[in-house]
C-alpha positions in Angstrom: 137.8 -44.1 267.7 138.9 -42.6 264.6 137.6 -41.8 261.1 139.3 -40.4 258.1 137.4 -38.1 256.4 139.9 -37.5 253.0 136.1 -38.5 251.3 133.5 -36.2 253.2 130.5 -36.7 251.4 129.2 -40.1 252.7 130.5 -40.1 257.3 127.8 -40.8 259.3 128.1 -38.1 261.8 124.8 -36.5 262.6 125.1 -39.6 265.4 127.8 -38.1 266.2 125.5 -34.5 267.6 125.9 -34.6 271.3 129.8 -36.4 271.6 133.0 -35.1 272.2 134.2 -34.6 269.0 138.0 -33.4 267.3 138.7 -32.4 263.6 142.5 -33.0 263.0 144.2 -32.0 261.0 148.1 -32.8 260.1 151.1 -30.5 260.6 152.4 -29.7 256.8 155.3 -26.6 257.1 156.8 -24.8 254.5 160.0 -22.6 254.8 161.4 -20.0 252.9 163.9 -22.1 250.9 160.8 -24.5 249.7 160.9 -25.4 246.1 158.4 -23.8 243.9 156.1 -27.3 243.0 156.5 -28.6 247.4 154.6 -25.0 248.2 152.0 -24.9 244.9 151.3 -28.3 246.7 151.5 -26.7 250.6 148.9 -24.4 249.3 146.6 -26.3 247.7 146.6 -28.9 251.5 146.0 -25.8 253.4 142.7 -25.0 251.0 141.3 -28.5 251.0 142.1 -28.5 254.9 139.7 -25.1 255.3 137.2 -26.5 252.5 136.9 -29.7 254.7 136.6 -28.5 257.7 133.6 -26.2 256.2 131.8 -29.6 254.9 131.9 -31.1 258.1 131.0 -27.6 260.4 128.0 -27.8 258.8 127.1 -31.6 259.2 128.5 -31.6 263.1 128.2 -28.4 264.5 131.4 -24.7 264.9 134.1 -25.6 266.1 134.1 -24.3 269.7 137.5 -25.6 270.7 140.6 -24.6 269.2 143.9 -26.6 269.6 147.5 -25.8 268.6 150.4 -27.7 268.8 153.6 -25.3 269.2 151.1 -23.1 271.0 151.7 -22.8 274.8 149.6 -19.5 275.0 145.5 -19.2 275.2 143.9 -16.4 273.6 145.0 -13.4 271.9 148.3 -14.5 273.0 148.5 -17.4 271.0 146.6 -15.6 267.9 149.9 -13.8 268.3 152.3 -16.5 268.2 150.5 -18.9 265.8 150.6 -16.2 263.6 154.6 -15.9 263.4 154.7 -19.0 263.7 152.4 -20.8 260.9 150.2 -18.4 258.6 148.3 -20.9 257.2 146.8 -22.3 260.4 146.4 -18.7 261.9 144.5 -17.6 259.5 141.9 -20.7 260.1 141.5 -20.4 263.4 141.4 -16.3 263.4 138.5 -17.4 261.8 136.5 -19.3 263.6 138.0 -17.1 266.8 135.9 -14.6 265.9 132.6 -16.7 265.2 132.1 -19.1 267.5 135.2 -20.5 269.3 138.2 -19.9 271.3 141.9 -21.1 272.0 142.9 -23.6 274.8 147.3 -24.1 275.0 148.0 -27.8 275.7 151.6 -26.9 276.1 153.4 -26.2 279.4 155.9 -23.3 277.8 159.2 -25.5 279.1 158.0 -29.0 278.8 158.1 -28.3 275.1 161.2 -26.8 275.2 163.1 -29.5 276.2 162.1 -32.1 273.8 163.1 -29.1 270.7 166.3 -29.0 272.5 166.1 -33.0 272.4 165.6 -33.2 268.8 167.7 -30.9 268.0 170.5 -33.3 270.0 169.3 -36.1 268.3 169.8 -34.0 264.6 173.8 -33.6 265.6 174.3 -37.2 264.5 176.3 -38.4 267.8 179.1 -39.9 268.4 179.5 -41.8 271.3 176.6 -44.6 271.6 176.5 -44.4 274.9 175.8 -40.6 274.6 173.7 -41.2 271.1 171.4 -43.6 274.0 170.8 -41.2 277.2 170.2 -38.4 274.4 167.8 -40.7 273.2 165.8 -41.8 276.2 165.8 -38.7 278.0 163.6 -37.5 274.6 161.7 -40.5 275.0 160.9 -38.7 278.5 160.2 -35.6 277.8 158.1 -36.5 274.6 156.1 -39.2 277.0 155.1 -36.3 279.5 154.1 -33.7 276.7 151.7 -36.1 274.8 150.3 -37.5 278.3 149.8 -33.2 279.2 148.2 -32.8 275.8 145.8 -36.1 276.5 144.7 -34.5 279.4 144.0 -31.1 278.9 141.9 -32.1 276.4 140.5 -33.8 278.4 139.9 -31.7 280.6 138.6 -28.3 277.8 136.5 -30.6 275.2 132.9 -31.1 276.8 129.6 -33.2 276.0 128.5 -31.4 272.1 131.8 -28.8 271.5 133.9 -29.6 268.4 137.2 -29.0 268.5 139.9 -28.4 265.6 143.9 -30.1 266.6 146.5 -28.8 264.9 149.2 -31.8 265.4 151.5 -33.3 263.3 151.3 -36.8 261.9 152.5 -39.9 263.9 151.9 -38.0 267.0 151.5 -40.5 270.3 148.6 -38.7 271.6 145.8 -40.9 273.9 142.5 -39.8 272.9 139.6 -40.7 276.2 138.0 -43.4 274.0 134.2 -41.5 273.8 135.7 -38.5 271.9 135.3 -39.4 268.1 139.1 -38.4 266.3 137.7 -37.5 262.3 141.0 -37.3 260.6 140.6 -34.1 258.3 143.0 -36.4 255.5 142.3 -34.2 252.0 143.9 -35.8 249.1 146.6 -33.3 248.7 147.9 -34.7 252.0 148.9 -37.7 249.5 150.5 -35.9 246.7 152.5 -34.2 249.0 153.7 -37.7 250.9 154.7 -38.8 247.7 156.9 -35.6 246.3 158.9 -35.6 249.5 159.2 -40.5 249.1 159.9 -39.3 245.2 162.3 -36.0 245.5 164.0 -38.7 248.7 163.9 -41.4 246.3 166.4 -39.0 244.2 168.6 -37.8 246.5 169.7 -41.2 247.4 170.3 -42.4 243.4 172.4 -38.9 243.3 174.8 -40.5 246.0 174.9 -44.0 245.2 
């Protein structure tokens, strides 16, 4: 079961105190060359995410476990990786690990790297239909195994009463056990980012016509 908590003023959360809970945060990235207007939305998004998670912790209990996509180490080793990959989520994770939470790995390094390599192949733009089909099938199979591992790891480590933070990209295919309550942390800035991306794509298409 999942609930979108873009607005958190009236969630019926007290009844979930003894269940297994995940606060799912969509990963949003910004590159060094990102436009200034996007960077502004990016900063706004992560500020709103942290504020919403704090509110939810006040109702559900403090975060006890943290899972982060693309981080294949736990504890301090995982924090070091995260500091390089994603400073914004690193700040949230680091602050909570100092108080009540532990960072758990949900990735297998080799499998994660395989998925990333197949993704790169697909982005190249393959000429042969036969090769493209083989690459797509290989990517799909590796992704299926990866998401299956992530779901299995969460199921094995998340205990009754635990509150976990999960940082993962939108559109993921992880299947959660039915007894885990998933709260979607979707602040208003996420819609603004989606709208910005759509407008930018539409403008680019118009310029190419």
